[in-house]
N, C-alpha and C positions, 0 to 999 in steps of 0.2 A: 505491499500499500503507499509507497517511497512516491510514486505519482499521485495519489489523493492527497497527502502530505503537502508536496511542493502544492498544488491547486489552492490548498486553505493557507498558505503563507502569502502565495501572489496576490490574492484576492483581498487575504485580510490587511494587507499592506494598504490597498488603496481604500479599503471600506475605513480604516481607523484615520487616515488621511484624512475623507472626506468627512469624517464625524468631526472633528477637530475643528476644517476648517468651516465648515456650515456655520457655526456660529458666529467666528470671527469675521466672516462674511457678513451674515446680517448685520452686527453691530456695527461696522465698518460703511455699512450704506445708509442706514438706518438712525443709527445713534443710539437704539431702545436696548437695553439690558433684557428687559420683559420680551423683549421678540428675539432677542438671541439665544435665549433659555428656550424659545418656544420649537428652535430647532432642533434641540435634542427631541423633544416630546414627539415632533411631526416624525423621526426618525425609530421610534420608539412605538409608538400608537399602534401602529401594527400587530405589534404582538399580542394585544389584548383579542385579536380573530384569530389568533394560532389556533385553534380547535379547526375551526371554520378553513384555513390557508391550508393545514398540514394533511387535510384528506384528498387535497391533490397529488402528494407525494405516495399516496396509499393506491391510486389511480393507475399509476403508469410506471414506467419501467424508471428508475432513479438516477442513473446516469445520464442517458438522454435529456433527462429533465434538469439536472445539475447545469449541461452543457446549453441547453436554451436560456435557463434561467439567466446565468452570465452574458451570453450573447444579447440578450434583452436587455440588459444592465447597461452594459455599454451602446446599445445604442438610443437610450433617453438621454444616459448622462451629458452628452455635446449640448442639449437645449440649453442648460446650464452656462453655456457660453453669452448668452443672450441677456442674461443678469448684470446688469452694468447699471440700474437706478435703484432706488427706494421703490421706485413704480411698478418695478418687474420680480420683486422680491416673493410677491403669490407665487412665480414659476419656481423658485428653488423650493418653499414648503410643497407644493405638489411633488416636486419629483423625490424629495426627501418622502413622503410617504409611501410611494411606488418604490423609493430604495428599501425601505425598512419592511414592508409586505414581500419584497423579493426575497429580503434574508431571511424571514422568517420560516420562508417554505422553501429555501437554500437548507437551511439549518437542520429542518423535518428530514429532507430529503438525504441530507449526509449521513444522519445518525440513522435512519432507513437502510442505506446502503451499506455502512458500516455494518449492521447486525445480520444481513444477509452473507457477505462477502469475509467474515470472519468467524473464525470458531469464537466458543466462549472465553475460554483459556486466554485468547489472544486480546480481547476487547478492551477489558481494563489498561493493558500497558499501551494501547493504541490510543484510548482516549487520553491517557496522562499525555503522551508524545504531542497529540494535537495540542492540548493545553499549552505543554510548552511552546510549540508553535506559535501559536495566538499571542502568549503573553511577549515573547520574545519581539517580533514584529510591532506591538505596542510599545517598545522602547526606544525602537528608531523611527519609526514613520511619523509619531508627530514635531519630531525635528528637522524633518525632510518637507513636511505640509507649511510647517512655519514657516520656514526659512523661504518655500516657495512662494506662497500667497504676499511675504513681506515684500521680495522683490519682483515679483510679475502679477500680482493679484489672484484671483481665482481660477481662472482660464487654464495655467497649466496644470493644477492639484486636478481638475476636473480631465483633462486629457490622461492625467498619470493612471487615475482610478479606471476611466474607460478602457485603457492601456492594458492594465491588470484583469480586468474581467474576462477580454479577449484572450488574454493569454491563460489564465485558467480555464477557460472554455477548452483551448487547445488542449491543455493537461488532462482535464476531465476526460474527453475525448479518445484519447491516445491510452487512456488507463486499460489493460488488460484483465476485463470483466466481464465475467457473464451472468447474464442477469435473466430469469425465465419470466414471460409476462404476464404481471399479475390475474391471478383470476377475477372474473366479473364476481362484483358482489350480488347477492340474493336479490335484496335492495336498491335500486339506484337511486334511493332518495339521498340526497346530499347532506339533508340535517339530520336524518338518522344516522347515516355513518357520521359523519362529526361527534355525535352522540356517544359513538361507542367506545372513542377514546374517553371520557370522562367517564363512561362506566366502566373500565377494564380499568383505571386507577381506583377507583370506589371499592371494587371488588377483589382487589389483589391483597392479602394480606401484608404480601413483601413491598408493594411500590407503595400504599398508603402511608405507612409511617416515614417512609423514606423521602415522598415530595412534600409533606407536612415539615419534615425538618429542614429540608431545603429553602422551602416557602418561608419559616422563621428564622433562617439565618440569613436570608437576603431581608428579611426585614430588618432584621438589627443591622447588617450593614448598610443600609441606606439612612437609618439614623447616623450610626458608625462615622459615615463618610459625609454626611453633613457638618460633622463638627470637626473636621481637620482643621480648618482655617482660625477656630475656637483654641484648639488645642495649640497651632502655631504663635498665636497674638498672645492668648491669656497663658499658656504654660511654659510655651519656649522663649516668647519674647522677640521671634523672628518676622522679618515682613513678610508678607501672604505670600510672595514667591518661592518662599522654602517649602510650602507644599507641595512644589513639585518636586523636590529632594526624596521627599516620605512617598509620593505614589513612585516614584522610580526604585526606590527600596523594596516595596510591596510587589513591582512587578518582578524586579529578580526571586522575589522570594517564591513568585507563583512559576517562575520558570525550572526552580529547583524543584518545586512541588509535583511537576509533569513528570519529572524524570524519576522518582519514587514512587510514583503511584501502581506502576504496573506490578512491582515485586512486593509490594503493601497487598494489593488485590489479590495476590497469590498464596496469601499467609491468613488475610482478614477477609468476613463478609464485607459486603458494602454498607452493611448497619452500622457496624464496627469503625469502619474509615470514616463514614459521614458524623459519628458521635466524636470521633477524634480530632476532625478537623471544625465541628463547634465549637467544641472546650477549648483548642488551642486559638482560635477566633475569640470567642470569648474573654479569655486570659489577657488577650493582648488589648484588645480594645479597654479594660479597666486599667492596665499599664501604660496606655497611653494620657492617662488623667495625669501620672507624675511630670512633675516641671523640671525633667532632664534630657537632653539631648538623645544619649545614648539611650535612653531606655523608651524614647518614642522612635530612633529608629531600628532595635530590635522588634519594639513592639508593629510596627510596620511590613517587617519581614515575615513575622511570625502571621501576621494577617494575611499575607500573601502566600503561603503555605498551608492554611487555614481552610481559606474560602474556596479553593478550585478541588481540596478534596470533598468537600462536601457535594460540588455540583458534578463532579467526575463519577464519585459513587453513586448518585440519580443518575445519571445517564445511561452508565453501566448496567443497572439493574433494570432499566426500561429495555435497553436492547435486550435484555434476557429473557423477561418477562412475558413480555407483551408477542403477542402472534405475529408472524412477519406479514402478514395482510394489513397488519394495522398499526407497524412500529413506528410510521410517519404520523399518523392525527395523533397517536399518542405520545409519541416525543413532542408536538408542538403544543399538546394540551400543558403537558409537564414545564416546558416553556413559560407559557401561560401562568402559572401557579408560582412557577419560580421569581419570575421577574415583576410581575408586573406588583408583588409587595415592596420590591425594592423603588418601585418610581414613587408610588406613595409614601413611602416612610421617609424619601429622601425630602419631601417637602414638609411630613410632618417632625424633623429631626430639624429643619431651617427653624421651624415655628419654636421647638422646644431649647435651641440652642440659646436663642434671644430670651427664654425666659428662666432657662436653670444652667446654673453654674455646672461646664464640663467636669468639675473634680465631683460633681455628684451624679452626673448621666452616666458617662462613661462606667462605673462602678456598678450600675442599675442594670447595665448591659449583660455586665460580666455574670452577676447573680442569675438573669435571665436564660442567658444560655449557657452556665453550667447547669443548672437545674433539669435544662430541657435534654441535654446529653446526656446527664444522669439515667431520668425517665426513658429514654430510648436503648441505651444499654442496658439496663434491670428488663426492659421488655422484651428486650433480646435474647435474654438468657433465659428468662421464664418459656418463649418458643421456643429454645431450643431444648430446654427440661422438656415440654411436653412431647415435642419430635421425638426424642429418642424413647420415650415411656412410650411412646404410640408404636 
């Protein structure tokens, strides 16, 4: 699957560059902080339609779908070359919504393809390497994008992103994968097929607690992310730009986490890895309340390790537990349940930071996360005992 990882890295580079530049672009044209923030909302909004969009990944072969999605994105992106004034910002928002919808279907098709072509023992390691590849790209792409935009404007970034999608489409097209044509569902009712992903998650005793853990972790992560500037200012006495250092250390931790995910999943069940990741994140969030630069850096790196372990554990379990003909919609529904709480809690966190001292708020995250991780571990132990008894 080296071809697949290459496609992920190439398209991820362009996506990360566009994600950063979109907000800067809106701000430079309109001068509005609110509209600039809405750029990120436009990109993430389609994830709320994940159950509906993910059904497409189960109706067709996944590799041709990935090629078509990448070529479609490459064709739409050049429309942004006409965005040269505040009056045309609407076009940027429209393209960002389409971009987000493309990403939602693309991610569901990727996860379904991995579940189809890789055996169970290799999926955890592969998902970890995919996480490492994505996080590695995020360390470089923002610097390239910011430099291009500052020097030449948004046009070169748009063309770079479009070129990355063309190259990713070529990589996916050349990938040596054999896929059977998906079986036609008994019912051609799109809404009924969409609901199947939700039903599978609710009915699975393995997936239900794992997805709930992932959603709760991302809920806490949104509050934690909203507090970063308060940590930098009130706790460390540093300028706001120092937040970039903390994010870079967190990204390095995520790169490291991906390398160890495979070996860990060969020794631990997904539930245990998710509990461990949540525990690391929760403890590190509380440590960030300490007014020391060394502890802040260590905590950021630990958060970078803990969060990916929770997400990879959930993704790997979905790929194993979901029926082959329903992996796409189940994965898309899972992504909606994981990332919608993060978007909502980021706004909640912004309000809490203005009303509550971070030295009190962050330890509360530690208590909540630690308690959840302990409950997940105990429930897993009891379930293991029941299975042995049975």
